[in-house]
N, C-alpha and C positions, 0 to 999 in steps of 0.2 A: 690355398688349402693349409690348414694347421699342420705344422711339421710332424706331429705324432701320428697323423693319419695317412702319411705318404708312403707308398710302396714304389720304390724305384723301378720295379719290374712291371708296373702297371701304368707308366706314364705315356700318355699320348698327346695331351693338350698342354699348353703352357700353364694353364690354370690348375693343372694337376700337380705342379711344383709346389713345394712348401713356400709359404709367404707370398704367393702370386695370385692376385685377383685380376679382374678384367682390365683395370687401368694399367697395371704393371705389364700385363701380357701385351697390351697395345704398344707400350714403350719398347718391349723386346722385339715386336714385329717391325717397329720403326728401324731397329738395328739390323734387320734381316734375319732375325732368329724366329723361326716358325714352329719349331718343335724342340722339346727339351734336350734331345741328344746333341743338338748343335751347340750346347753350352759346355760340352766336355772340352777341357783344355783351354777355355777362354779366360782371359785376365779380367777380373771384375773392375779394376781401376780403369783399364782401357775402355771397357763397355760404358762405364759411367761418364768418362770424358767425351766419348763419341755421342752419347745421348745428349749431354749438355751442348755440344757443338751442333748437332742436328736440330735441336729444339730452339737454340739461341737463348736458352734460359739457364740460370744458375740453379740447378736442381738441388733439392734438399739432400744432404749427405746420407740420410737414412736410406735413400735409394741405393747408395753404394753398399751399405750394410746388407741390403736385400740381394744385390748382385753377388756379394761375397757368399751369402748363404746358399744361393742356388748353384753357383759354379762349384763350390766345395761339395755340395750334395751330389751333383752330377759327376764329380770326380771321385766319388766313393765314400765321402764322409757321412756320418749319421745326420739326419735332418735336425736343424736347429732353428729356433725363432730368429728373425733378422737381428734383433737387439743383442743377441749373443756375440755379434761381431763388432759392436759399436766401439768398444775400447781398443780392439785391434786396429780398426780403421783410423781412429784418432791418433794412435801411435805411428802407424805407417804413413798416414797423410802428412803428419808434421815433418817426417823425414823426407818425403817426396816434394814438399812445397819449397 
């Protein structure tokens, strides 16, 4: 769903989250996340690494941007498009690598 249309108080499905469509929702389910509330307090970098491990694929880093967007949103920040976090991810990932 587009970030500007999301109401945190109306979330029931993963696809109700900003930036999450059917494919991303399936990725979250693979990680054991079945509802948006389960994202509260999650580390997006750990979610991304776990998804890469479970799929055996080096996933596009834009998925990490998406994970940052949804975990921050569920932790109380305003909804943002996933690309809002690209620069932050690039800076943080270079320090983590």
